[in-house]
C-alpha positions as CSV (number, residue, x, y, z in Angstrom):
1,M,-34.4,-179.7,137.4
2,Q,-31.9,-179.7,140.0
3,I,-30.2,-182.3,138.0
4,L,-30.1,-179.4,135.0
5,T,-29.3,-176.8,137.2
6,T,-26.5,-179.5,139.0
7,I,-24.9,-179.8,135.4
8,A,-25.1,-176.6,133.9
9,L,-22.8,-175.3,137.0
10,I,-20.6,-177.6,136.4
11,I,-20.3,-177.0,132.9
12,I,-19.9,-173.3,133.7
13,G,-17.2,-173.6,136.3
14,I,-15.0,-176.1,134.0
15,L,-15.4,-173.5,131.2
16,L,-14.3,-170.6,133.4
17,F,-11.4,-172.4,134.7
18,E,-10.6,-173.7,131.4
19,F,-11.0,-169.8,129.9
20,I,-8.2,-168.9,132.8
21,I,-5.6,-171.8,131.8
22,F,-6.5,-170.1,127.8
23,A,-5.5,-166.8,129.3
24,H,-2.7,-167.7,130.8
25,E,-1.2,-170.0,128.0
26,F,-1.9,-167.3,125.6
27,G,0.0,-165.0,127.0
28,H,3.1,-166.2,127.0
29,F,2.1,-167.5,123.0
30,I,1.1,-164.1,122.0
31,T,4.1,-163.0,123.5
32,A,6.3,-165.6,121.8
33,K,4.8,-164.9,118.8
34,K,5.7,-161.4,118.3
35,S,9.1,-161.8,119.6
36,G,9.6,-164.2,117.2
37,V,10.0,-167.6,119.2
38,Q,8.9,-170.5,117.3
39,V,5.7,-172.3,119.0
40,N,5.5,-175.8,118.1
41,E,2.0,-176.4,119.8
42,F,-0.9,-174.4,122.2
43,A,-2.8,-177.1,123.6
44,L,-5.8,-176.5,126.0
45,G,-6.3,-179.7,128.4
46,M,-4.0,-182.7,129.5
47,G,-4.0,-186.1,127.9
48,P,-5.4,-187.4,124.5
49,K,-6.0,-185.1,121.7
50,L,-9.3,-184.7,121.0
51,I,-9.3,-182.2,118.4
52,S,-5.9,-181.3,116.8
53,F,-4.9,-179.1,113.4
54,Q,-2.1,-177.5,112.2
55,K,-1.3,-174.2,111.2
56,G,1.8,-172.5,109.9
57,E,4.6,-173.9,112.4
58,T,2.3,-174.6,115.0
59,R,-0.4,-177.3,116.3
60,Y,-3.1,-176.5,117.9
61,S,-4.9,-178.9,120.4
62,L,-7.6,-179.4,122.6
63,R,-7.5,-182.3,124.8
64,L,-9.7,-184.4,126.7
65,F,-8.9,-183.7,130.7
66,P,-9.5,-180.0,131.6
67,I,-7.1,-179.8,134.1
68,G,-4.5,-177.4,132.7
69,G,-2.9,-176.7,128.8
70,F,0.6,-175.6,127.9
71,C,2.0,-173.7,125.3
72,A,5.0,-175.3,123.9
73,M,8.2,-173.6,122.7
74,E,11.4,-174.5,120.2
75,G,14.2,-174.5,122.6
76,E,12.3,-173.8,125.9
77,D,13.5,-177.2,127.9
78,A,15.5,-178.5,125.5
79,N,18.7,-177.4,123.3
80,S,18.1,-175.9,120.1
81,D,20.1,-174.9,117.5
82,N,16.9,-173.0,116.0
83,P,17.5,-169.5,115.4
84,R,14.0,-168.8,116.4
85,A,14.1,-171.2,119.5
86,F,13.1,-170.0,122.9
87,T,17.0,-169.6,124.0
88,N,17.9,-168.0,121.6
89,A,15.8,-164.5,122.1
90,K,16.9,-161.7,123.0
91,V,17.1,-161.7,127.3
92,W,14.2,-158.9,127.3
93,K,12.3,-161.2,125.4
94,R,11.9,-163.7,127.2
95,M,11.1,-161.7,130.6
96,I,8.8,-160.6,128.3
97,I,7.1,-164.1,127.4
98,I,7.6,-165.6,130.5
99,V,5.6,-163.0,133.1
100,A,3.3,-162.9,130.3
101,G,0.9,-165.7,131.4
102,A,1.2,-164.2,134.7
103,F,0.0,-160.8,133.6
104,M,-3.3,-162.8,132.0
105,N,-4.1,-164.1,134.9
106,F,-4.3,-160.6,136.2
107,V,-6.5,-159.0,133.4
108,V,-8.8,-162.3,134.0
109,G,-9.0,-161.2,136.9
110,F,-10.1,-158.4,136.8
111,L,-12.5,-158.4,133.7
112,L,-14.4,-161.8,136.3
113,M,-13.8,-159.5,139.1
114,F,-16.0,-156.4,137.1
115,I,-18.6,-159.2,136.3
116,V,-19.5,-159.1,139.8
117,V,-19.1,-156.0,141.1
118,V,-21.0,-154.2,138.0
119,Q,-24.0,-156.3,139.5
120,Q,-23.8,-154.7,143.6
121,P,-26.6,-151.7,144.2
122,V,-23.8,-150.1,145.9
123,F,-20.3,-150.4,147.6
124,E,-19.0,-150.3,150.6
125,S,-16.1,-147.9,152.5
126,T,-13.9,-148.2,155.2
127,I,-15.4,-145.0,156.8
128,V,-16.7,-146.3,160.3
129,S,-20.1,-145.0,160.6
130,G,-21.3,-146.8,163.6
131,F,-21.3,-149.7,165.6
132,I,-23.0,-152.7,166.9
133,P,-24.5,-152.5,170.4
134,D,-22.1,-154.6,171.8
135,S,-18.8,-153.6,169.8
136,F,-15.5,-154.0,171.6
137,S,-14.1,-151.3,169.2
138,A,-16.3,-148.6,170.2
139,N,-14.9,-148.4,173.7
140,C,-11.1,-148.7,172.3
141,G,-10.9,-145.8,170.5
142,L,-12.6,-146.0,167.6
143,Q,-15.4,-143.7,166.4
144,A,-17.8,-142.9,164.0
145,G,-16.5,-141.1,160.8
146,D,-12.9,-142.9,161.3
147,K,-11.6,-143.6,157.7
148,I,-9.4,-146.9,158.1
149,V,-6.4,-146.9,156.2
150,D,-3.9,-150.0,158.0
151,V,-4.5,-152.4,160.5
152,N,-2.0,-154.1,161.7
153,G,0.6,-153.1,159.1
154,Y,-1.9,-154.1,156.8
155,G,-2.4,-151.5,154.0
156,I,-6.5,-150.8,153.7
157,L,-7.8,-149.4,149.9
158,N,-11.4,-151.0,150.7
159,S,-13.5,-153.4,152.8
160,R,-12.3,-156.6,151.4
161,D,-9.0,-155.4,152.5
162,L,-10.3,-154.8,155.9
163,Q,-12.3,-157.8,156.2
164,F,-9.0,-160.0,155.6
165,A,-6.9,-157.8,157.8
166,I,-9.2,-157.9,160.7
167,Q,-10.2,-161.6,160.3
168,T,-6.2,-162.2,160.6
169,L,-5.7,-160.3,163.6
170,P,-3.7,-162.1,166.2
171,C,-6.3,-163.3,169.5
172,E,-4.0,-162.7,172.9
173,D,-4.9,-162.8,176.1
174,V,-5.7,-159.2,177.4
175,D,-5.7,-157.9,181.4
176,P,-9.1,-159.0,182.6
177,A,-10.1,-156.4,184.8
178,S,-9.1,-153.5,182.2
179,L,-11.5,-150.5,181.5
180,E,-12.1,-151.8,178.4
181,V,-13.1,-155.1,178.6
182,Y,-15.9,-154.4,181.7
183,K,-16.9,-151.9,179.3
184,Q,-17.3,-154.4,176.8
185,D,-19.0,-157.0,179.7
186,C,-21.5,-154.0,180.7
187,A,-22.7,-153.4,176.8
188,I,-22.8,-157.4,176.0
189,E,-25.7,-157.7,179.6
190,A,-27.6,-154.9,178.2
191,R,-27.6,-156.7,174.8
192,N,-28.3,-159.8,176.9
193,T,-31.3,-158.0,178.3
194,F,-33.0,-157.2,174.5
195,V,-32.6,-160.4,173.2
196,Y,-34.4,-161.2,176.7
197,L,-37.4,-159.5,175.7
198,R,-37.5,-160.2,172.0
199,D,-37.9,-164.1,172.6
200,H,-39.9,-163.5,175.9
201,A,-42.5,-160.8,174.3
202,K,-45.5,-162.6,174.4
203,E,-44.8,-163.7,178.2
204,L,-43.9,-160.0,179.1
205,Y,-46.0,-158.0,176.7
206,G,-49.2,-160.0,175.6
207,A,-47.8,-160.5,172.0
208,E,-45.0,-161.1,169.7
209,L,-43.1,-157.9,168.8
210,T,-43.8,-156.8,165.2
211,D,-40.3,-155.9,163.1
212,D,-41.0,-152.3,163.6
213,E,-41.4,-152.4,167.2
214,L,-37.9,-154.6,167.5
215,Q,-36.1,-151.9,165.4
216,T,-37.3,-149.7,167.9
217,L,-36.2,-151.5,170.9
218,Y,-32.9,-152.6,169.1
219,N,-32.3,-148.9,168.3
220,I,-32.9,-147.8,171.8
221,L,-30.4,-150.5,172.6
222,S,-28.1,-148.8,170.5
223,E,-28.2,-145.3,171.3
224,N,-28.0,-146.1,174.8
225,N,-25.0,-147.9,175.1
226,K,-23.3,-145.2,173.4
227,A,-23.0,-144.2,176.8
228,I,-21.1,-147.3,178.1
229,N,-19.0,-146.9,175.3
230,A,-17.7,-142.9,176.3
231,A,-17.6,-144.3,180.5
232,A,-14.8,-143.2,182.0
233,S,-14.6,-145.1,184.8
234,R,-16.2,-148.3,185.8
235,E,-18.8,-147.0,187.8
236,E,-19.7,-144.7,184.9
237,A,-20.4,-148.0,182.6
238,Y,-22.2,-149.8,185.0
239,D,-24.5,-146.6,185.6
240,A,-25.0,-146.2,181.8
241,M,-25.4,-150.1,181.6
242,K,-28.7,-149.7,183.9
243,A,-29.9,-146.6,182.3
244,S,-29.6,-148.7,178.8
245,I,-32.0,-151.6,180.6
246,D,-33.7,-149.0,182.1
247,K,-34.7,-147.5,178.6
248,M,-35.6,-151.1,177.1
249,Y,-37.9,-151.9,180.2
250,E,-39.4,-148.5,179.9
251,Y,-40.7,-149.1,175.7
252,K,-44.6,-150.0,175.9
253,N,-45.0,-149.2,179.0
254,L,-43.4,-152.5,180.6
255,S,-41.6,-151.4,183.8
256,A,-45.0,-150.7,184.9
257,T,-45.4,-154.3,185.1
258,K,-42.0,-155.8,185.8
259,K,-39.1,-154.0,187.1
260,P,-35.7,-154.5,186.0
261,E,-32.8,-156.8,186.8
262,Y,-28.9,-155.8,186.6
263,P,-26.5,-158.5,186.1
264,T,-23.6,-158.3,188.1
265,I,-19.7,-157.8,186.0
266,T,-17.3,-160.6,187.5
267,V,-13.6,-160.3,186.7
268,R,-12.4,-163.2,185.6
269,D,-9.1,-164.9,185.4
270,E,-8.3,-164.4,181.9
271,R,-9.9,-162.8,178.4
272,Q,-9.1,-163.1,175.0
273,R,-9.5,-160.5,172.3
274,F,-8.4,-159.7,168.7
275,Q,-7.2,-157.1,168.6
276,G,-3.9,-155.0,166.6
277,D,-3.1,-151.3,165.8
278,V,-5.8,-149.3,163.3
279,T,-4.6,-146.2,161.5
280,V,-7.5,-144.0,160.7
281,E,-7.9,-140.3,158.8
282,R,-9.8,-137.9,161.7
283,D,-10.4,-134.5,161.0
284,G,-7.6,-134.4,158.2
285,A,-5.0,-136.1,160.3
286,R,-3.5,-139.4,160.5
287,Q,-3.8,-141.4,163.7
288,K,-2.9,-144.5,165.1
289,L,-5.1,-146.4,167.9
290,E,-3.1,-149.1,169.8
291,N,-4.5,-152.3,170.8
292,V,-7.7,-151.9,169.1
293,Q,-9.8,-155.0,169.8
294,F,-13.0,-156.7,167.9
295,Y,-15.9,-158.3,169.0
296,S,-14.5,-161.4,170.0
297,Y,-16.5,-165.0,170.7
298,Y,-16.6,-168.3,171.0
299,A,-19.0,-170.3,168.1
300,S,-19.7,-173.3,169.4
301,E,-19.1,-175.1,173.1
302,E,-16.3,-176.8,171.8
303,A,-14.5,-173.8,170.3
304,K,-15.1,-172.8,173.7
305,E,-13.1,-175.3,175.6
306,Q,-10.4,-175.3,173.3
307,K,-10.5,-172.1,173.3
308,K,-10.4,-170.8,169.6
309,A,-12.6,-167.5,169.4
310,S,-13.4,-166.1,166.4
311,V,-13.9,-162.6,165.4
312,M,-16.4,-160.6,164.0
313,I,-16.3,-156.9,162.1
314,D,-18.2,-154.8,164.7
315,F,-19.3,-151.9,163.3
316,Y,-20.9,-150.3,160.4
317,V,-19.4,-148.2,157.3
318,E,-20.5,-145.9,155.0
319,P,-21.5,-147.2,151.7
320,I,-20.1,-145.6,148.4
321,E,-22.5,-144.8,145.6
322,K,-22.9,-146.9,142.4
323,T,-21.1,-144.9,139.7
324,F,-18.7,-145.7,136.6
325,G,-15.8,-144.0,138.6
326,S,-16.5,-146.6,141.5
327,V,-17.3,-148.9,139.5
328,I,-14.0,-149.0,138.1
329,S,-12.5,-147.8,141.4
330,Q,-13.4,-150.4,143.3
331,T,-12.4,-153.5,140.3
332,V,-9.4,-152.4,140.3
333,T,-8.8,-152.0,144.0
334,Q,-10.8,-155.6,144.9
335,T,-8.5,-157.3,142.0
336,I,-5.3,-155.6,144.1
337,S,-6.8,-156.7,147.1
338,M,-7.0,-160.4,145.9
339,G,-3.4,-160.1,145.1
340,K,-2.3,-158.8,148.3
341,T,-4.3,-161.6,150.4
342,V,-2.8,-164.5,148.1
343,W,0.7,-162.9,149.3
344,Q,-0.1,-161.8,153.1
345,S,-1.3,-165.7,153.0
346,L,2.3,-167.3,152.0
347,I,3.9,-164.5,154.3
348,M,1.4,-165.7,157.2
349,L,2.2,-170.1,156.1
350,V,5.9,-168.9,156.4
351,Q,5.3,-167.5,159.8
352,G,3.4,-170.5,161.0
353,R,0.2,-168.6,161.5
354,F,-1.2,-170.6,158.4
355,S,-0.7,-174.4,158.3
356,I,-0.8,-177.4,155.4
357,N,-4.5,-177.6,156.8
358,D,-5.3,-174.3,155.4
359,L,-3.7,-174.7,151.6
360,S,-6.5,-176.4,149.2
361,G,-4.8,-177.9,146.1
362,P,-6.7,-179.0,142.9
363,V,-9.4,-181.1,145.0
364,G,-9.9,-178.3,147.3
365,M,-10.5,-175.8,145.1
366,T,-13.4,-178.3,143.4
367,K,-15.0,-178.3,146.1
368,A,-14.8,-174.8,147.0
369,V,-16.5,-174.1,143.6
370,S,-18.8,-176.6,144.4
371,M,-19.4,-175.7,148.1
372,V,-20.1,-171.6,146.8
373,A,-22.5,-172.7,144.3
374,Q,-24.7,-174.4,146.2
375,E,-24.8,-171.6,148.6
376,G,-25.6,-169.5,145.9
377,L,-28.2,-171.7,144.8
378,K,-30.3,-171.1,147.7
379,V,-30.7,-167.6,146.9
380,N,-31.2,-168.2,142.7
381,F,-29.2,-169.5,139.7
382,L,-27.6,-166.1,139.3
383,S,-26.6,-165.8,142.6
384,A,-24.4,-169.4,142.2
385,V,-23.4,-168.2,138.8
386,N,-22.0,-165.2,140.5
387,N,-20.1,-167.2,143.6
388,I,-18.5,-169.7,140.7
389,I,-17.6,-166.0,139.4
390,F,-15.8,-164.5,141.8
391,I,-14.0,-168.2,143.4
392,M,-12.8,-168.2,139.9
393,A,-11.2,-164.5,140.1
394,L,-9.8,-165.4,143.2
395,I,-8.0,-168.6,141.7
396,T,-7.1,-167.0,138.7
397,V,-4.8,-164.4,140.9
398,N,-4.0,-166.8,143.0
399,L,-1.9,-168.7,139.8
400,G,-1.2,-165.3,138.8
401,V,1.1,-164.3,142.3
402,V,1.9,-167.9,143.0
403,N,3.6,-168.3,139.3
404,L,5.4,-165.3,139.9
405,L,7.0,-166.5,142.9
406,P,11.1,-167.2,142.8
407,F,11.0,-170.6,142.6
408,P,12.2,-173.1,140.2
409,A,9.8,-174.4,137.4
410,L,7.3,-171.5,138.3
411,D,7.6,-168.6,135.5
412,G,9.3,-166.5,139.1
413,G,12.0,-169.1,139.2
414,R,13.0,-169.3,135.5
415,F,12.5,-165.0,135.4
416,V,14.9,-165.0,138.5
417,F,17.7,-166.9,136.0
418,L,17.0,-164.8,133.1
419,V,17.5,-161.3,135.3
420,V,20.9,-163.6,136.6
421,E,21.7,-163.7,132.4
422,A,21.3,-160.2,132.3
423,I,23.4,-158.9,134.9
424,I,26.3,-161.3,133.9
425,R,25.5,-161.1,130.4
426,R,25.9,-164.1,129.5
427,P,23.4,-167.2,130.1
428,L,23.9,-170.0,133.0
429,P,25.0,-173.2,131.6
430,R,21.4,-174.9,129.9
431,K,22.1,-178.5,132.2
432,F,22.2,-176.4,135.5
433,E,18.6,-174.7,134.2
434,Y,17.2,-177.8,133.1
435,I,18.1,-179.9,136.4
436,V,17.2,-177.3,138.4
437,N,13.8,-176.2,136.9
438,G,13.2,-180.1,136.9
439,V,13.7,-180.6,141.1
440,G,11.4,-177.4,141.2
441,L,9.0,-179.1,139.2
442,A,9.1,-182.6,141.2
443,L,9.2,-180.8,144.9
444,L,6.0,-179.0,143.4
445,L,4.2,-182.1,142.0
446,I,5.0,-183.8,145.7
447,F,3.2,-180.8,147.4
448,I,0.3,-180.8,145.4
449,A,0.5,-184.8,145.6
450,I,0.2,-184.1,149.4
451,I,-2.1,-181.4,149.4
452,S,-4.2,-183.3,147.3
453,V,-4.3,-186.5,149.9
454,K,-5.3,-183.9,152.8
455,D,-8.2,-182.7,150.8
456,I,-9.7,-185.8,150.2
457,W,-9.0,-187.1,154.1
458,Q,-11.1,-183.6,154.9
459,L,-13.8,-184.7,152.3
460,I,-14.0,-188.4,153.6
461,T,-13.8,-188.1,157.6
462,G,-16.0,-184.4,156.9
463,T,-13.7,-181.9,157.8
464,F,-12.7,-179.9,154.8
465,P,-13.6,-176.5,156.0
466,T,-17.3,-174.9,155.4
467,I,-17.6,-171.5,154.3
């Protein structure tokens, strides 16, 4: 049964990938046809032909390897005297034909995202509703009721933007003696007390705590830690921590048999925090909060030794009720957010904040699809399918954005040539354009080969990033 499930997921993945390619090439195809440009062949897949037939002037082909496709237009990459050649069409028509492929990528991304979004029972907003007990952002100015609209210059449309913005914040050294860090340490120690009481419940209470009792104890921690966040001095923060610990010990009258212990808060030599400026809407006005810190931690001892901290969102957000309007709104904004994520990631790559190890080629994407499918199978088959649909939505939007980059051989590079032609009112020398696009294509293939070798090496050595 497991083998059949895996085969079914592989087939679904291949069909979705080919659908993405089909939609991109169909964008070129239909606009070329409508513009009067002759299309010689429309092919899905690469390599030897499996099925091929001629209809009118165009040959339609299904090829062996499901790794691409093409729309071959007369005169696209070679000189042609045919009056219906691509190069003989009006420049504005050629512009539409060139960008139509990427446009269809975004349309497919929207459709796939709609499939994912419409199944969700509720959506997340960007309005803060509360904080985890040991939240860092709570003592750096962020308040319940704040609507987050910008993080470090990155506009926030939805919760997906918010997650990306916080995950990509810089991790910086902060003043270890600051009041904010001291309050964070107090909150963490109060949380540690909760963990101690939970893990030693049988010894302390005579029986394990039920889920309801654990929730009650957690609520006590959360409610009393608010005073730590509001403290105006170290003394107030420490007294608030002690009060929080006392309240937890008073639960089920534990303080009658065991006295609470209060930890000592010490100042360390250095502290690292993910932090950035956060703009919020509060009481009808926008307010910029500077140097807001978010919960920063080391995921392992190895990460601690290497000083590679991780970050998590340390607050809760208000839900958005599911309606027809909110489904469409979430589909639109989340599709846009995917495009923003791709674009921002490219900027960060140029800035050196991402490295070549953070990139993936065809091999890496295949592995990523496999990983999200396996993760979904832990829940059920539908969850695995939805995970594949989501990552395919990301891939198609990614292809749309990358294709529009002004790089030779990409649609964006070809569009630049057309813009220049429109400005100077004459085409650039075709030989020059062919050479530039040929060099660009060679560079792209070399780059893809390098990334693919990197992906294969990571798979062999077991260093491929996990979910």
